[in-house]
Every structure is written in structure tokens, then in C-alpha cells.
KESESE-552544 format. One record per residue (C-alpha): residue in three letters; y, z, x. Coordinates in steps of 0.5 Angstrom, whole numbers, plus 500, padded with zeros to 3 digits. Each point is the difference from the previous one (the first is absolute). Example, Ala and Ser with C-alpha at 12.3 -4.5 7.8 and 13.67 -1.06 7.14 Angstrom:
<recs>
+------+-----+-----+-----+
| resn |   v |   w |   u |
+------+-----+-----+-----+
|  Ala | 491 | 516 | 525 |
|  Ser | 507 | 498 | 502 |
+------+-----+-----+-----+
</recs>
This chain:
<recs>
+------+-----+-----+-----+
| resn |   v |   w |   u |
+------+-----+-----+-----+
|  Met | 494 | 245 | 852 |
|  Lys | 506 | 495 | 499 |
|  Ile | 499 | 494 | 496 |
|  Val | 506 | 494 | 500 |
|  Val | 500 | 496 | 494 |
|  Ala | 505 | 494 | 500 |
|  Met | 498 | 496 | 494 |
|  Asp | 503 | 493 | 498 |
|  Ser | 503 | 499 | 493 |
|  Phe | 495 | 498 | 495 |
|  Lys | 504 | 494 | 497 |
|  Gly | 502 | 501 | 493 |
|  Ser | 497 | 507 | 499 |
|  Leu | 501 | 505 | 506 |
|  Thr | 506 | 500 | 505 |
|  Ser | 498 | 502 | 507 |
|  Phe | 502 | 507 | 499 |
|  Asp | 496 | 501 | 493 |
|  Ala | 494 | 497 | 503 |
|  Gly | 500 | 505 | 506 |
|  His | 501 | 506 | 496 |
|  Ala | 494 | 498 | 496 |
|  Val | 496 | 500 | 506 |
|  His | 502 | 506 | 502 |
|  Arg | 498 | 503 | 493 |
|  Gly | 494 | 497 | 501 |
|  Ile | 499 | 504 | 506 |
|  Glu | 502 | 506 | 497 |
|  Lys | 495 | 500 | 495 |
|  Ala | 495 | 498 | 504 |
|  Ala | 501 | 506 | 505 |
|  Leu | 501 | 505 | 494 |
|  His | 493 | 497 | 497 |
|  Ala | 497 | 502 | 507 |
|  Ser | 503 | 506 | 500 |
|  Arg | 503 | 498 | 507 |
|  Asp | 507 | 501 | 503 |
|  Val | 505 | 495 | 497 |
|  Pro | 501 | 495 | 507 |
|  His | 507 | 499 | 502 |
|  Val | 502 | 493 | 497 |
|  Arg | 506 | 496 | 502 |
|  Val | 502 | 495 | 495 |
|  Leu | 505 | 495 | 503 |
|  Pro | 503 | 494 | 497 |
|  Leu | 498 | 493 | 501 |
|  Ala | 503 | 493 | 499 |
|  Asp | 501 | 493 | 504 |
|  Gly | 507 | 500 | 500 |
|  Gly | 500 | 496 | 493 |
|  Glu | 501 | 502 | 493 |
|  Gly | 499 | 507 | 499 |
|  Thr | 502 | 502 | 507 |
|  Val | 506 | 504 | 498 |
|  Thr | 496 | 504 | 495 |
|  Ala | 494 | 502 | 505 |
|  Met | 505 | 502 | 505 |
|  Ile | 504 | 504 | 495 |
|  Arg | 495 | 504 | 497 |
|  Gly | 496 | 501 | 506 |
|  Leu | 505 | 502 | 505 |
|  Gly | 505 | 504 | 495 |
|  Gly | 506 | 495 | 500 |
|  Val | 505 | 498 | 495 |
|  Tyr | 501 | 494 | 496 |
|  Arg | 507 | 497 | 500 |
|  Thr | 502 | 495 | 495 |
|  Ile | 507 | 496 | 501 |
|  Lys | 503 | 493 | 497 |
|  Val | 499 | 494 | 505 |
|  Arg | 501 | 493 | 499 |
|  Gly | 494 | 497 | 498 |
|  Pro | 497 | 493 | 502 |
|  Leu | 504 | 496 | 495 |
|  Lys | 506 | 505 | 502 |
|  Ala | 500 | 504 | 494 |
|  Gln | 500 | 507 | 500 |
|  Val | 493 | 503 | 500 |
|  Glu | 498 | 508 | 501 |
|  Ala | 496 | 500 | 506 |
|  Ile | 495 | 506 | 502 |
|  Tyr | 499 | 502 | 508 |
|  Gly | 497 | 507 | 503 |
|  Ile | 502 | 505 | 505 |
|  Val | 495 | 503 | 503 |
|  Pro | 499 | 505 | 506 |
|  Ser | 499 | 496 | 507 |
|  Met | 495 | 503 | 505 |
|  Asp | 506 | 503 | 504 |
|  Gly | 503 | 503 | 493 |
|  Thr | 506 | 496 | 499 |
|  Pro | 500 | 496 | 494 |
|  Ala | 497 | 493 | 500 |
|  Ala | 501 | 494 | 494 |
|  Val | 494 | 497 | 497 |
|  Ile | 503 | 493 | 497 |
|  Glu | 496 | 495 | 496 |
|  Met | 504 | 494 | 501 |
|  Ala | 497 | 497 | 493 |
|  Ala | 504 | 506 | 497 |
|  Ala | 507 | 496 | 501 |
|  Ser | 497 | 493 | 501 |
|  Gly | 494 | 499 | 497 |
|  Leu | 497 | 494 | 496 |
|  Trp | 498 | 505 | 495 |
|  Leu | 508 | 501 | 499 |
|  Val | 501 | 492 | 498 |
|  Pro | 498 | 497 | 494 |
|  Glu | 495 | 495 | 501 |
|  Lys | 504 | 494 | 497 |
|  Asp | 506 | 502 | 505 |
|  Arg | 495 | 501 | 507 |
|  Asn | 503 | 495 | 505 |
|  Pro | 501 | 503 | 507 |
|  Leu | 506 | 496 | 501 |
|  Asn | 504 | 505 | 496 |
|  Thr | 497 | 507 | 502 |
|  Thr | 503 | 505 | 505 |
|  Thr | 497 | 506 | 504 |
|  Tyr | 507 | 503 | 499 |
|  Gly | 498 | 506 | 496 |
|  Val | 495 | 502 | 506 |
|  Gly | 506 | 501 | 504 |
|  Glu | 503 | 504 | 495 |
|  Leu | 494 | 505 | 500 |
|  Ile | 500 | 500 | 507 |
|  Leu | 507 | 502 | 500 |
|  His | 499 | 505 | 495 |
|  Ala | 494 | 503 | 504 |
|  Ile | 505 | 501 | 506 |
|  Ser | 505 | 503 | 496 |
|  Gln | 495 | 505 | 498 |
|  Gly | 498 | 502 | 508 |
|  Cys | 494 | 495 | 501 |
|  Arg | 500 | 497 | 506 |
|  Gln | 492 | 498 | 500 |
|  Phe | 498 | 495 | 495 |
|  Leu | 493 | 498 | 498 |
|  Ile | 501 | 493 | 496 |
|  Gly | 495 | 496 | 496 |
|  Ile | 502 | 493 | 499 |
|  Gly | 495 | 497 | 495 |
|  Gly | 501 | 497 | 493 |
|  Ser | 507 | 497 | 502 |
|  Ala | 503 | 495 | 496 |
|  Thr | 504 | 497 | 506 |
|  Asn | 501 | 495 | 505 |
|  Asp | 506 | 502 | 503 |
|  Gly | 498 | 502 | 507 |
|  Gly | 503 | 507 | 499 |
|  Ile | 507 | 498 | 500 |
|  Gly | 501 | 503 | 494 |
|  Met | 498 | 507 | 502 |
|  Leu | 504 | 499 | 507 |
|  Ala | 506 | 498 | 496 |
|  Ala | 500 | 507 | 496 |
|  Leu | 499 | 503 | 507 |
|  Gly | 506 | 497 | 503 |
|  Val | 498 | 493 | 503 |
|  Glu | 504 | 494 | 499 |
|  Phe | 497 | 493 | 499 |
|  Arg | 506 | 495 | 500 |
|  Asp | 500 | 492 | 499 |
|  Glu | 504 | 495 | 504 |
|  Gln | 506 | 502 | 497 |
|  Gly | 499 | 507 | 502 |
|  Arg | 499 | 502 | 493 |
|  Glu | 495 | 505 | 498 |
|  Thr | 494 | 496 | 497 |
|  Gly | 496 | 502 | 494 |
|  Leu | 494 | 505 | 501 |
|  Cys | 494 | 496 | 496 |
|  Gly | 495 | 495 | 503 |
|  Lys | 504 | 494 | 498 |
|  Asp | 506 | 503 | 505 |
|  Leu | 496 | 500 | 506 |
|  Ile | 501 | 493 | 502 |
|  Tyr | 508 | 501 | 500 |
|  Ile | 500 | 506 | 505 |
|  Thr | 503 | 498 | 507 |
|  Ser | 502 | 507 | 503 |
|  Val | 498 | 507 | 499 |
|  Arg | 504 | 506 | 501 |
|  Thr | 498 | 507 | 501 |
|  Asn | 506 | 504 | 502 |
|  Lys | 500 | 503 | 493 |
|  Lys | 493 | 502 | 500 |
|  His | 499 | 507 | 498 |
|  Pro | 501 | 504 | 506 |
|  Leu | 494 | 505 | 498 |
|  Leu | 495 | 495 | 500 |
|  Glu | 500 | 500 | 508 |
|  Glu | 497 | 507 | 499 |
|  Cys | 495 | 498 | 495 |
|  Ser | 492 | 497 | 501 |
|  Phe | 497 | 496 | 495 |
|  Arg | 492 | 499 | 499 |
|  Val | 499 | 494 | 496 |
|  Ala | 493 | 500 | 496 |
|  Cys | 498 | 493 | 501 |
|  Asp | 493 | 497 | 499 |
|  Val | 501 | 493 | 501 |
|  Asn | 501 | 496 | 507 |
|  Asn | 504 | 494 | 497 |
|  Pro | 506 | 498 | 505 |
|  Leu | 507 | 499 | 497 |
|  Cys | 500 | 493 | 499 |
|  Gly | 496 | 493 | 500 |
|  Pro | 493 | 499 | 497 |
|  Gln | 497 | 507 | 500 |
|  Gly | 507 | 503 | 499 |
|  Ala | 503 | 504 | 494 |
|  Ala | 503 | 494 | 496 |
|  Phe | 493 | 495 | 500 |
|  Val | 495 | 506 | 499 |
|  Tyr | 504 | 505 | 495 |
|  Gly | 505 | 495 | 497 |
|  Pro | 496 | 497 | 495 |
|  Gln | 498 | 507 | 497 |
|  Lys | 507 | 502 | 499 |
|  Gly | 502 | 494 | 496 |
|  Ala | 502 | 495 | 506 |
|  Ser | 499 | 492 | 499 |
|  Pro | 498 | 496 | 506 |
|  Gln | 507 | 498 | 501 |
|  Asp | 502 | 507 | 499 |
|  Ile | 495 | 502 | 506 |
|  Met | 503 | 495 | 505 |
|  Leu | 507 | 502 | 499 |
|  Leu | 498 | 507 | 501 |
|  Asp | 496 | 499 | 506 |
|  Arg | 506 | 496 | 503 |
|  Gly | 504 | 506 | 498 |
|  Leu | 496 | 505 | 503 |
|  Ala | 499 | 496 | 507 |
|  Asn | 508 | 499 | 500 |
|  Leu | 500 | 508 | 499 |
|  Ala | 496 | 501 | 506 |
|  Asp | 504 | 494 | 504 |
|  Val | 506 | 504 | 499 |
|  Ser | 498 | 507 | 501 |
|  Ala | 497 | 497 | 507 |
|  Arg | 506 | 497 | 502 |
|  Met | 504 | 506 | 498 |
|  Ala | 496 | 504 | 504 |
|  Pro | 505 | 501 | 506 |
|  Pro | 505 | 504 | 496 |
|  Val | 495 | 504 | 496 |
|  Thr | 497 | 505 | 504 |
|  Gly | 492 | 499 | 500 |
|  Leu | 499 | 494 | 496 |
|  Arg | 495 | 495 | 502 |
|  Asp | 496 | 494 | 496 |
|  Asn | 495 | 504 | 496 |
|  Arg | 498 | 494 | 495 |
|  Asp | 493 | 500 | 503 |
|  Val | 498 | 507 | 500 |
|  Pro | 494 | 501 | 495 |
|  Gly | 503 | 503 | 494 |
|  Thr | 507 | 498 | 500 |
|  Gly | 498 | 495 | 494 |
|  Ala | 499 | 506 | 496 |
|  Ala | 504 | 501 | 493 |
|  Gly | 503 | 494 | 501 |
|  Gly | 503 | 501 | 507 |
|  Leu | 502 | 507 | 499 |
|  Gly | 495 | 502 | 506 |
|  Tyr | 504 | 496 | 504 |
|  Ala | 506 | 503 | 498 |
|  Phe | 497 | 507 | 502 |
|  Val | 498 | 498 | 507 |
|  Gln | 506 | 495 | 502 |
|  Tyr | 505 | 505 | 498 |
|  Leu | 498 | 507 | 499 |
|  Asn | 495 | 500 | 505 |
|  Gly | 494 | 502 | 495 |
|  Lys | 493 | 500 | 501 |
|  Leu | 495 | 496 | 496 |
|  Glu | 493 | 504 | 499 |
|  Pro | 494 | 500 | 496 |
|  Gly | 502 | 504 | 493 |
|  Ile | 494 | 505 | 501 |
|  Asp | 502 | 501 | 507 |
|  Met | 507 | 502 | 498 |
|  Val | 498 | 505 | 495 |
|  Met | 495 | 503 | 503 |
|  Asp | 504 | 501 | 506 |
|  Ala | 506 | 503 | 496 |
|  Val | 495 | 505 | 496 |
|  Gly | 497 | 502 | 507 |
|  Leu | 493 | 498 | 498 |
|  Glu | 498 | 500 | 507 |
|  Glu | 502 | 507 | 502 |
|  Glu | 496 | 502 | 493 |
|  Ile | 494 | 497 | 502 |
|  Arg | 499 | 502 | 507 |
|  Asp | 498 | 507 | 498 |
|  Ala | 496 | 498 | 493 |
|  Ala | 493 | 501 | 499 |
|  Leu | 500 | 494 | 495 |
|  Val | 504 | 494 | 497 |
|  Ile | 500 | 498 | 493 |
|  Thr | 504 | 493 | 498 |
|  Gly | 499 | 495 | 495 |
|  Glu | 503 | 495 | 495 |
|  Gly | 499 | 497 | 493 |
|  Arg | 496 | 494 | 502 |
|  Met | 496 | 499 | 507 |
|  Asp | 499 | 493 | 502 |
|  Ser | 501 | 495 | 505 |
|  Gln | 508 | 501 | 501 |
|  Thr | 498 | 507 | 502 |
|  Ala | 498 | 498 | 506 |
|  Met | 506 | 496 | 501 |
|  Gly | 504 | 506 | 501 |
|  Lys | 501 | 503 | 494 |
|  Ala | 502 | 508 | 500 |
|  Pro | 493 | 503 | 500 |
|  Met | 498 | 496 | 506 |
|  Gly | 506 | 502 | 503 |
|  Val | 498 | 507 | 499 |
|  Ala | 493 | 499 | 502 |
|  Arg | 502 | 497 | 507 |
|  Leu | 504 | 506 | 501 |
|  Ala | 495 | 505 | 498 |
|  Lys | 495 | 496 | 505 |
|  Lys | 504 | 500 | 506 |
|  Tyr | 499 | 508 | 500 |
|  Gly | 493 | 499 | 498 |
|  Lys | 501 | 503 | 493 |
|  Lys | 495 | 499 | 494 |
|  Val | 503 | 496 | 494 |
|  Leu | 499 | 500 | 493 |
|  Ser | 502 | 494 | 495 |
|  Phe | 501 | 501 | 493 |
|  Cys | 502 | 494 | 496 |
|  Gly | 500 | 498 | 493 |
|  Ser | 495 | 494 | 501 |
|  Ile | 497 | 497 | 506 |
|  Ser | 499 | 492 | 501 |
|  Pro | 493 | 499 | 501 |
|  Gly | 499 | 499 | 508 |
|  Thr | 507 | 503 | 502 |
|  Trp | 496 | 506 | 503 |
|  Thr | 494 | 502 | 503 |
|  Pro | 497 | 506 | 503 |
|  Glu | 501 | 497 | 507 |
|  Asn | 508 | 499 | 499 |
|  Arg | 503 | 503 | 506 |
|  Tyr | 506 | 503 | 496 |
|  Phe | 498 | 503 | 494 |
|  Asp | 494 | 504 | 500 |
|  Val | 499 | 501 | 493 |
|  Cys | 503 | 495 | 494 |
|  Ile | 499 | 503 | 493 |
|  Pro | 502 | 496 | 494 |
|  Val | 503 | 505 | 495 |
|  Thr | 501 | 496 | 493 |
|  Pro | 493 | 499 | 496 |
|  Pro | 498 | 493 | 499 |
|  Gly | 505 | 497 | 495 |
|  Ala | 504 | 506 | 499 |
|  Ser | 508 | 499 | 501 |
|  Leu | 504 | 504 | 505 |
|  Glu | 504 | 503 | 494 |
|  Arg | 496 | 506 | 502 |
|  Ala | 500 | 499 | 507 |
|  Ser | 502 | 507 | 502 |
|  Glu | 494 | 503 | 496 |
|  Trp | 495 | 495 | 503 |
|  Leu | 503 | 502 | 507 |
|  Gln | 500 | 507 | 500 |
|  Lys | 493 | 500 | 497 |
|  Ala | 497 | 495 | 506 |
|  Val | 503 | 505 | 505 |
|  Phe | 497 | 506 | 497 |
|  Asp | 493 | 496 | 499 |
|  Tyr | 501 | 498 | 507 |
|  Phe | 502 | 507 | 503 |
|  Thr | 495 | 504 | 496 |
|  Gly | 494 | 495 | 502 |
|  Glu | 501 | 500 | 507 |
|  Ala | 497 | 506 | 503 |
|  Gly | 504 | 504 | 505 |
|  Leu | 506 | 496 | 499 |
|  Leu | 505 | 505 | 497 |
+------+-----+-----+-----+
</recs>
């Protein structure tokens, strides 16, 4: 009997890896208690492309961390971590969270203003990964402090942005409005061999009322006046990029592609200049770890998260797992720290059973213990399940 376990993290308590192995231990204890053979349990990492994706992929796939100094969002050097994991074809793939180099958490609250921040460090992470032999990239772009349309990242990769005097512009949000030309002849040559899968769970275009500046600028410290300037700058970047299309192979006007407004326009930079693919974070991670192949011959699939609520059905990680499992008609169990009232009913077509593991009023500090016990109780209470 094969059981696939793909747990999301229990925020603040358990990583995806820890939660998965707590489930594994609960199953083992139940089998031994019932004097049955311990089933084959395959624990896979789960993440949605946001914070924790690098850790989940490294611990789940046996990769390695790399730590390098890069330019932070305010240009001062910061130490940033990314991961290198084996891809499905055995070649090294880089897992990068843009927030490691350009995240809002790196900017003191008093200094937050996307006019003055850059994604340059993200480009430096990509360059370092290329030097380590990586040609496949999984990029999470949540938590950014930036609204530079990705020009910082692109500049680190060799793209030049120039003003009307032919001088290179700055690489922050405030500099977008001055760009009049783009030169790509010095772009790193190995980028042509690279593929970029970008975790993007928003549908915002690059600019306009639903664009990067108007929707996300305020939470990054932008004033109403700043937002207007940033939006004009992003539109200018799109105008210049589209106009420069003939001498730059493959360029089109991608400003209205859903998701290009993510991370202050970093999504646009990947699509417009690096042929990147924007996709839901959970889909990207599930594909990278080979979850579908594991589920095909499984008898049972187990998933879960710290709290199941109305957001779960909107595409959070456990829902992604459940939908994939139901594609192959598999039974799906969900073990969650807690379940909001009305979130799950026995008629749910994705989750066959949802079990809250934390006793009422208890904290998640003992989440691993509660999780193991809930799994043990369920398996020993289900006749013939093992």
C-alpha cells in the first residue's frame, strides 16, 4: 500500500517537511499497533511559491543552500539564500525567493518607499545560480519591497536602460519615467538556455488602476503622488519595450498579461525579457516535485495545513493537492490544525475526510504531537485501512 503525504506548513509551528514526517510517524505507529506491515509512505514537500518554498524544496528533494551577498532593495549589501535542487531530468535547478534579496522585510518601516527600491539583487542571485550550472529556475515573487518593473534584475543580467541623453538610468522605481531606450546586446549569453517558471497567484496587469503601483504601492510605503509617478513610469517602460521590439528578438507588449503587475512589475520583466512563464505557485511546486507521478499509483493521498478556512478553496496548497488526487480518483484525507466552521462538509468533492488535530483552545506549539496522534487515531479507528 502506497500513501502519498504532501502537507503544507503549519505557520509558526511546523514546516511542510516536519508536518509530512509527523504524519508518517503517525502511520507507522498505527501499523505497528495493529501488527500490520508498515505501508510505503512517500513524503513530498509542499509550498505555494511564497515564503518557505526554498526550505520545502531543499528538505524535500535533498538539495543544497547557497548564500551570497547581493545588492539589497536599498542598494546596501545583504546576505541572500537560495536553493539548488535536482530537477526531474536530473540537472540542477535553482529555487529562488525574490524576497531574499528584495523583500519588504529588508527595509526598515521608516524607509519604505518603492520609488527608492530595486530588484538588482534578484538578478545577482540568478547570475550566481547560472555559474553553478543551473538552467532551470523556479522563482517565487511574493513579499517584494519594489516597484521597479524588474529593471534592477534585468540590469544585473546585462540589459541596459538609457535616458534621452544615452546615459544609463538608475534602477529604482523613480527612474522608470526616464527610460527612452533599451539595449540587450550585453545580456548574459547563457540566459538563452534558461527557463523561468514564476510563481504568481495574482492577476494584476503591469499598470493602470489594477496595476502594480495602484494596488500594491500603498503597502510598500508609496504616497498617492508616488503611486501616480510609479504608474506612469511602468507605462513608460512598457511603451519603450514595445517600441524597441524590432531589434530585440521576441519582445512584445505584455503589459496586460495577468500577473505582470506582481512584485512591482517583476512578473512583467520575466515575461517580456526572459520568456518567463507565470503560473500558480502550488502548481509550479507540485510539478517540480513530481507529485502527479507519485499520486498515479498511490492508494491514498494525505494533505493539510495549519488552518483550513474559506481561503483554502481559493487555491491554497492543500486544495491543489486534492484536485490533483481527484483527477486520478484517489481518496484524500486532510489533517489541519483547525477547521473554520462550514469550510468542510462530508459532501465535499475534493476532501473525503477533514480532521482538526489541535484540541479546542490549545496552541500549535505541540502541533507535531497533535498531528501524530490524530493520524494514529484515524488509522487505528478505520477497520481495514492498513
